[in-house]
KEKOL-435494 format. One line per 8 residues: number of its first residue (from 1); their letters; for each residue x, y, z of C-alpha. Coordinates in nm, 2 decimals. Layout:
# KEKOL-435494
NUM	A	X/Y/Z  ...;
# end
This chain:
# KEKOL-435494
1	XXXXXXXX	0.00/0.00/0.01  0.11/0.36/-0.07  0.22/0.56/0.24  -0.04/0.79/0.16  -0.32/0.53/0.03  -0.55/0.51/0.32  -0.82/0.76/0.16  -0.79/0.56/-0.18;
9	XXXXXXXX	-1.00/0.27/-0.30  -0.82/0.20/-0.63  -0.45/0.13/-0.69  -0.29/0.41/-0.89  -0.30/0.36/-1.27  0.05/0.21/-1.38  0.09/0.51/-1.64  0.01/0.76/-1.37;
17	XXXXXXXX	0.27/0.60/-1.14  0.54/0.62/-1.43  0.46/0.97/-1.53  0.44/1.12/-1.17  0.74/0.95/-1.02  1.06/1.14/-0.97  1.29/0.89/-0.79  1.47/0.84/-1.11;
25	XXXXXXXX	1.63/1.19/-1.06  1.56/1.28/-0.71  1.75/0.97/-0.59  2.05/1.21/-0.61  1.91/1.36/-0.30  1.93/1.06/-0.08  2.19/1.16/0.14  2.05/1.51/0.21;
33	XXXXXXXX	1.71/1.35/0.27  1.85/1.11/0.53  2.06/1.40/0.69  1.75/1.62/0.71  1.55/1.32/0.87  1.83/1.25/1.12  1.81/1.62/1.22  1.43/1.59/1.25;
41	XXXXXXXX	1.40/1.29/1.47  1.65/1.42/1.69  1.44/1.71/1.74  1.13/1.51/1.80  1.33/1.33/2.04  1.45/1.64/2.23  1.08/1.79/2.24  0.95/1.50/2.36;
49	XXXXXXXX	0.72/1.44/2.09  0.81/1.08/2.03  0.98/0.83/2.28  1.35/0.83/2.32  1.37/0.45/2.23  1.17/0.53/1.94  1.37/0.80/1.82  1.70/0.60/1.86;
57	XXXXXXXX	1.57/0.32/1.67  1.48/0.55/1.40  1.84/0.71/1.39  2.01/0.36/1.40  1.77/0.26/1.12  1.83/0.56/0.91  2.21/0.52/0.92  2.17/0.17/0.81;
65	XXXXXXXX	1.95/0.30/0.53  2.19/0.53/0.43  2.47/0.27/0.42  2.25/0.05/0.19  2.19/0.33/-0.06  2.55/0.44/-0.07  2.66/0.07/-0.12  2.40/-0.01/-0.39;
73	XXXXXXXX	2.22/-0.27/-0.19  1.90/-0.07/-0.13  1.61/-0.09/-0.40  1.47/0.22/-0.46  1.12/0.16/-0.63  0.92/0.37/-0.85  0.60/0.27/-0.69  0.71/0.47/-0.39;
81	XXXXXXXX	0.76/0.77/-0.62  1.03/0.99/-0.48  1.34/0.96/-0.27  1.14/1.07/0.05  0.90/0.77/0.04  1.16/0.53/-0.06  1.37/0.62/0.23  1.07/0.60/0.46;
89	XXXXXXXX	0.96/0.27/0.31  1.33/0.12/0.36  1.34/0.25/0.73  1.01/0.07/0.80  1.15/-0.25/0.63  1.45/-0.22/0.85  1.30/-0.13/1.20  0.94/-0.19/1.16;
97	XXXXXXXX	0.63/0.03/1.20  0.79/0.25/1.43  0.98/0.40/1.14  0.63/0.55/1.03  0.70/0.80/1.33  0.97/0.98/1.14  0.72/1.18/0.94  0.56/1.33/1.24;
105	XXXXXXXX	0.54/1.71/1.21  0.66/1.73/0.86  0.54/1.70/0.50  0.70/1.61/0.17  0.65/1.98/0.09  0.90/2.11/0.33  1.10/1.80/0.32  1.19/1.83/-0.05;
113	XXXXXXXX	1.24/2.21/0.01  1.51/2.13/0.28  1.67/1.85/0.05  1.72/2.09/-0.22  1.87/2.36/0.01  2.11/2.12/0.17  2.20/1.99/-0.19  2.25/2.35/-0.32;
121	XXXXXXXX	2.47/2.44/-0.03  2.72/2.19/-0.10  2.70/2.25/-0.46  2.76/2.64/-0.43  3.09/2.55/-0.21  3.20/2.28/-0.47  3.15/2.52/-0.77  3.34/2.79/-0.60;
129	XXXXXXXX	3.62/2.55/-0.52  3.63/2.47/-0.89  3.61/2.82/-1.02  3.90/2.90/-0.78  4.09/2.61/-0.96  4.04/2.76/-1.29  4.12/3.10/-1.16  4.47/2.94/-1.02;
137	XXXXXXXX	4.55/2.80/-1.35  4.47/3.12/-1.54  4.69/3.31/-1.30  4.99/3.05/-1.37  4.95/3.11/-1.75  4.94/3.49/-1.67  5.26/3.47/-1.47  5.43/3.25/-1.70;
145	XXXXXXXX	5.35/3.51/-2.00  5.43/3.85/-1.86  5.62/3.94/-2.16  5.42/3.76/-2.43  5.23/3.99/-2.66  4.93/3.91/-2.88  4.68/4.10/-3.10  4.39/4.22/-2.89;
153	XXXXXXXX	4.06/4.22/-3.08  3.73/4.43/-3.11  3.48/4.30/-3.34  3.70/4.01/-3.42  3.96/4.26/-3.61  4.29/4.32/-3.46  4.26/4.64/-3.26  4.57/4.68/-3.01;
161	XXXXXXXX	4.85/4.47/-2.88  4.79/4.34/-2.50  4.98/4.10/-2.30  4.86/3.75/-2.31  4.90/3.76/-1.93  4.64/4.06/-1.93  4.40/3.85/-2.14  4.42/3.55/-1.90;
169	XXXXXXXX	4.35/3.77/-1.59  4.05/3.91/-1.78  3.89/3.57/-1.72  4.02/3.55/-1.36  3.83/3.87/-1.27  3.52/3.76/-1.49  3.51/3.42/-1.28  3.55/3.61/-0.96;
177	XXXXXXXX	3.23/3.77/-1.01  3.08/3.43/-1.05  3.23/3.33/-0.73  3.09/3.63/-0.55  2.75/3.59/-0.69  2.77/3.22/-0.55  2.86/3.36/-0.21  2.59/3.60/-0.20;
185	XXXXXXXX	2.33/3.34/-0.30  2.45/3.12/-0.01  2.28/3.34/0.26  1.94/3.29/0.08  1.99/2.92/0.05  2.09/2.88/0.39  1.75/2.91/0.54  1.57/2.61/0.69;
193	XXXXXXXX	1.20/2.54/0.56  1.15/2.23/0.75  0.86/2.27/1.01  0.65/2.44/0.76  0.45/2.12/0.70  0.24/2.10/0.38  0.15/2.48/0.40  0.04/2.61/0.72;
201	XXXXXXXX	0.28/2.46/0.98  0.21/2.17/1.25  0.00/2.13/1.57  0.31/1.95/1.69  0.54/2.15/1.95  0.84/2.13/1.73  1.17/2.34/1.77  1.26/2.47/1.42;
209	XXXXXXXX	1.56/2.67/1.52  1.67/2.34/1.69  1.68/2.17/1.36  1.82/2.47/1.19  2.12/2.46/1.45  2.17/2.11/1.39  2.18/2.13/1.02  2.40/2.45/1.04;
217	XXXXXXXX	2.17/2.68/0.88  2.18/3.07/0.94  1.80/3.08/1.03  1.44/2.96/0.95  1.20/3.05/0.66  0.96/3.28/0.85  0.64/3.20/0.66  0.51/2.84/0.63;
225	XXXXXXXX	0.33/2.94/0.30  0.66/3.08/0.15  0.89/2.81/0.28  0.70/2.54/0.09  0.64/2.75/-0.23  0.96/2.93/-0.26  1.21/2.83/-0.54  1.36/3.17/-0.57;
233	XXXXXXXX	1.70/3.00/-0.44  1.70/2.76/-0.75  1.61/3.02/-1.00  1.90/3.22/-0.85  2.13/2.92/-0.86  2.02/2.88/-1.23  2.09/3.22/-1.31  2.43/3.22/-1.16;
241	XXXXXXXX	2.49/2.91/-1.34  2.40/3.05/-1.66  2.66/3.32/-1.61  2.92/3.09/-1.54  2.84/2.87/-1.86  2.84/3.18/-2.06  3.17/3.29/-1.94  3.32/2.93/-1.99;
249	XXXXXXXX	3.16/2.95/-2.33  3.34/3.27/-2.43  3.66/3.17/-2.34  3.60/2.82/-2.51  3.54/3.02/-2.83  3.88/3.17/-2.80  4.06/2.86/-2.73  3.89/2.68/-3.04;
257	XXXXXXXX	3.98/3.01/-3.26  4.35/3.02/-3.11  4.40/2.66/-3.17  4.33/2.67/-3.54  4.59/2.71/-3.80  4.47/3.04/-3.89  4.55/3.18/-3.56  4.81/2.94/-3.43;
265	XXXXXXXX	4.83/3.11/-3.09  4.80/2.79/-2.87  4.80/2.43/-2.87  4.59/2.23/-2.63  4.74/1.91/-2.47  4.65/1.60/-2.63  4.49/1.48/-2.31  4.22/1.75/-2.38;
273	XXXXXXXX	4.17/1.68/-2.75  4.02/1.41/-2.97  4.10/1.28/-3.33  3.89/1.21/-3.65  3.76/0.88/-3.75  3.85/0.95/-4.12  4.13/1.21/-4.12  4.42/1.11/-3.94;
281	XXXXXXXX	4.59/1.46/-3.92  4.32/1.60/-3.71  4.35/1.74/-3.35  3.98/1.85/-3.24  3.94/2.09/-2.94  3.65/1.89/-2.85  3.64/1.99/-2.47  3.61/2.37/-2.54;
289	XXXXXXXX	3.35/2.30/-2.81  3.15/2.08/-2.61  3.15/2.31/-2.30  3.03/2.58/-2.56  2.76/2.35/-2.68  2.65/2.27/-2.31  2.57/2.63/-2.24  2.24/2.61/-2.40;
297	XXXXXXXX	2.10/2.33/-2.18  2.20/2.54/-1.87  2.02/2.85/-2.02  1.73/2.61/-2.08  1.70/2.50/-1.73  1.69/2.86/-1.62  1.40/2.93/-1.87  1.22/2.62/-1.79;
305	XXXXXXXX	1.22/2.70/-1.40  1.10/3.05/-1.47  0.83/2.93/-1.68  0.70/2.66/-1.44  0.68/2.90/-1.15  0.52/3.19/-1.34  0.15/3.09/-1.29  0.16/2.88/-0.97;
313	XXXXXXXX	-0.07/2.99/-0.68  0.05/2.93/-0.32  0.14/2.67/-0.18  0.28/2.36/-0.33  0.16/2.22/-0.65  0.28/1.92/-0.85  0.43/2.15/-1.12  0.70/2.18/-0.88;
321	XXXXXXXX	0.83/1.85/-0.92  1.00/1.99/-1.22  1.20/2.20/-1.02  1.49/1.95/-0.96  1.59/1.78/-1.29  1.72/2.12/-1.45  1.89/2.21/-1.09  2.05/1.86/-1.07;
329	XXXXXXXX	2.18/1.86/-1.44  2.30/2.23/-1.45  2.50/2.17/-1.14  2.66/1.85/-1.29  2.71/2.00/-1.62  2.93/2.30/-1.47  3.11/2.05/-1.23  3.22/1.85/-1.53;
337	XXXXXXXX	3.31/2.16/-1.75  3.51/2.34/-1.44  3.69/2.01/-1.35  3.81/1.99/-1.71  3.89/2.38/-1.76  4.16/2.39/-1.48  4.40/2.15/-1.60  4.31/2.21/-1.98;
345	XXXXXXXX	4.43/2.58/-1.91  4.73/2.50/-1.71  4.88/2.23/-1.98  4.81/2.46/-2.25  5.11/2.55/-2.48  5.14/2.92/-2.56  5.29/2.99/-2.90  5.49/3.31/-2.82;
353	XXXXXXXX	5.68/3.35/-3.14  5.37/3.31/-3.34  5.16/3.56/-3.12  5.44/3.82/-3.17  5.45/3.77/-3.53  5.09/3.85/-3.57  5.12/4.16/-3.39  5.40/4.27/-3.60;
361	XXXXXXXX	5.18/4.19/-3.94  4.88/4.42/-3.88  4.77/4.79/-3.81  4.72/4.77/-3.43  4.98/5.02/-3.37  4.77/5.29/-3.57  4.63/5.44/-3.25  4.98/5.50/-3.11;
369	XXXXXXXX	5.09/5.66/-3.42  4.79/5.90/-3.39  4.88/5.92/-3.02  5.25/6.01/-3.10  5.13/6.29/-3.35  4.90/6.42/-3.10  5.19/6.44/-2.83  5.38/6.63/-3.09;
377	XXXXXXXX	5.11/6.91/-3.11  4.85/6.78/-3.39  4.51/6.78/-3.28  4.37/6.43/-3.24  4.10/6.43/-3.48  4.36/6.56/-3.76  4.60/6.28/-3.62  4.34/6.03/-3.66;
385	XXXXXXXX	4.27/6.16/-4.02  4.63/6.15/-4.12  4.71/5.80/-3.99  4.43/5.66/-4.17  4.57/5.82/-4.49  4.90/5.64/-4.39  4.73/5.29/-4.33  4.56/5.32/-4.66;
393	XXXXXXXX	4.89/5.38/-4.82  5.04/5.08/-4.66  4.75/4.85/-4.76  4.79/4.97/-5.12  5.17/4.90/-5.10  5.12/4.56/-4.92  5.32/4.66/-4.61  5.26/4.77/-4.24;
401	XXXXXXXX	5.36/5.08/-4.06  5.70/4.97/-3.91  5.81/4.89/-4.27  5.79/5.25/-4.42  6.10/5.46/-4.38  6.12/5.79/-4.21  6.12/5.98/-4.56  5.79/5.80/-4.63;
409	XXXXXXXX	5.65/5.88/-4.29  5.74/6.25/-4.34  5.56/6.29/-4.67  5.25/6.27/-4.45  5.36/6.49/-4.15  5.70/6.66/-4.08  5.62/6.59/-3.71  5.74/6.25/-3.78;
417	XXXXXXXX	6.11/6.18/-3.63  6.34/5.90/-3.61  6.18/5.80/-3.25  5.86/5.69/-3.43  6.01/5.35/-3.48  6.05/5.29/-3.12  5.69/5.42/-3.06  5.56/5.16/-3.29;
425	XXXXXXXX	5.74/4.85/-3.13  5.50/4.62/-2.96  5.66/4.60/-2.64  5.67/4.99/-2.63  5.30/5.02/-2.71  5.21/4.75/-2.44  5.42/4.91/-2.19  5.29/5.25/-2.25;
433	XXXXXXXX	4.94/5.17/-2.13  5.04/5.21/-1.75  4.69/5.32/-1.65  4.52/5.11/-1.37  4.37/4.80/-1.54  4.58/4.87/-1.86  4.80/4.61/-2.03  5.15/4.74/-1.93;
441	XXXXXXXX	5.36/4.47/-1.75  5.36/4.71/-1.44  4.99/4.71/-1.45  4.93/4.35/-1.53  5.16/4.25/-1.22  4.95/4.45/-0.99  4.61/4.27/-1.13  4.80/3.94/-1.09;
449	XXXXXXXX	4.85/4.02/-0.72  4.49/4.13/-0.68  4.38/3.83/-0.86  4.61/3.60/-0.60  4.45/3.78/-0.32  4.08/3.70/-0.44  4.18/3.34/-0.45  4.31/3.34/-0.11;
457	XXXXXXXX	3.99/3.49/0.00  3.80/3.24/-0.19  3.97/2.95/-0.02  3.91/3.11/0.32  3.54/3.15/0.25  3.53/2.80/0.21  3.73/2.69/0.50  3.55/2.94/0.73;
465	XXXXX	3.25/3.09/0.64  3.08/2.77/0.48  2.97/2.50/0.71  2.77/2.20/0.68  2.73/1.86/0.86;
# end
């Protein structure tokens, strides 16, 4: 008989059972369901709601159920619908009818909300750890390439030369915003919904603060209707996850481009590439390509969650069973991507000479020629127009600015002198941009110092501010 079946006169239609069951995916919440149940029964015992000996038997039984699920011995069955009822049924099988006392003073509505918060609490910490590892690998590449110059792009057209270290650090700061968003979301995740019951609380004299303390929550959800209805914390997580996926996708796009023969800026380690079944010469950047491709599924989970919630009245509705698959899949998708990204970046070979040759074979020093003329007294708009004509001259004659002779330069302006050749050198151009946040080595070293401090803060947060049982 179903654990809720007393009111029913017919068995559940098999198709209904298959359609409404969630055990195939919410079984991933088993450890959290048992964690919450252990805290709940401890509270029931402390409050005298169930006898001490019954509470102790239930606690021992839950520990055995946890072990049987972990080692794969427990048979989780679709007929019991979800992880909550499967755990309760396994407990009753283990210790007898006394196991039915576990559900005193709670509902599956507040129970599932608790499980999801416990799961996301661990997930947020795990993603911050993985993001920090990716940031650390980027910092290592930055430190190793403080003198490596490559073309910087706007509109995917060569714009101005930058240090490769500067480019790597851009992603470090990008991922730091992701880590900060996750940290901030933690305080909204870390509220206890258990004790809200189905929607209106419970008649039993429970102690919600006791359970919150036992499970290391910062506090309780103050309104029982809100406690069981709220999935804002899942939407927020999926929003944060979408931003992380987007940042990973942007970097993946650059890795794919840079590893092509047309760019030839980097080579990914063989361990993170695959080959072609037909073309023996191929080395495909499948990891960044797949990370880029999986971004869409993370976005889809966010959109699906928002759409599912938008028309729901208070309190719990069966629609909300759709809150878990997207959350679980988005978390696993990001875990997989981030775990691969750190070693892939760290082992990436940077083709410094190829980057440098690319910088010398473009017009990305044109802005510096305009700045040179402006510093000599020419109004910038006049400088801009003059340099445009010089660039056009070079294009027509199939050469670059640094290929011109001084005499050729002076046909456009007699302000140009011998020092123009040093002014147009890529290293000079890079190191002239000493403004805070700029691409000069001195500025990049300052950014690297700040980035390393951020990583230290992330690790400290994981050690001190994040606590769970």
